[in-house]
N, C-alpha and C positions, 0 to 999 in steps of 0.2 A: 344300246341307245334305241332300239326300236321299241322297247317296252316303255320308255318315258313318254310322258305328256309332251306334245308338240310345243315348240317354242312360242308359237303364236296362236295357241288355242285349238280347239277341236275342228275348226272349218279349215285349217291349214292342210296343205298337202305335202307329203315328205317323199324323199328319195334318198337311198343309201349307197355310198360307193366305197368299195375296198380300194385302196390306193397303195401301190407299191412305188415308192418314190424313186428307188434305184431303177426300176424298169421304166419309169417315165423320164429317165435322163437326169434325175436329181438325186445323185449318190448321197450317201450319209455323210452330212457335213454338220456335226454337232446337233443331230435330230434322229428322229426314228426313221426306219426304212419303210414301215407298214402303218398306215392309219385307217381309221373308219371315219368316214365323214357323212353326216346326215344333213341334208338340205331340206328346209320347210320354206313354204311360200305362203305368205299371208294375203289377205284380201287387198292390201295396198301395194301388192307386188314387190314386197320387201323380201329378200331371201335371207334366212338365218343359217349360216353353216356351223354346225356343231363337230368339232373334231375331237377324236379320242385316239390316243396311241399309248402303248405300253411304256410305263415308267416316265410319263410326261404328264403335265397339268392339262386339263380339258380347256379347250378354247372355243369361243363362239364369236363369229363375225356377222354383223349385219351388212349385206351387200346389195348392190343394184347393178343391172347391166345398162351402161350409158354408151351409146353410139357403138354397140358391138363389143365393148370391153367391160370387164368386171371392175366396179369401183367399190372399195372397202370404206364403210362408214365407221360405225362403232365397233370396238374390238374389246372382249372380255375374256379374262383368264379366271377360271374357278368362280365366275360370277362378279368379279371386280373389273371395273374399267381400266383399260390399259392405253397409254398413249402410243401413237403410231410407231415411235422410235424404239419401243421396248418389245415389239412383236418379233419373235424369232423368224429367221429366214425360212425354216421348214414349214411354219404356219402359212407364210405368204405363198410358198410353193404349192402347198395343198390347196389353197384358194384358186391358184391359177389352173391347177389340174381341174378341179371342180368346175370352174368356169368354162374351160374347153369342152369338157364332157357335156355340160348343159347346153352349150352352143352347137353341139352335134359333131365336134371334132374328137379325136382320140388321143 
């Protein structure tokens, strides 16, 4: 992911996270154990979380911090928009881990 163009253009800042979902207390439940998440921040304070995992589709989430919690807006799988009720639990867990890490928690 690091070699890709940022989701929000060249002015965006990015941060990568290697996430072990089993170590985060999110054992394997129909999803991967390890993922790579890249977070880009644009000038409008929108976060784009791009998620890659072996043998899984690539996911992208547009999120915001609202009152100290992560709010997910638009969700995309392989570039196509996905309704909230079709997002796998493991993708939601990754977003939660990224939110905690960005907020300074572990």
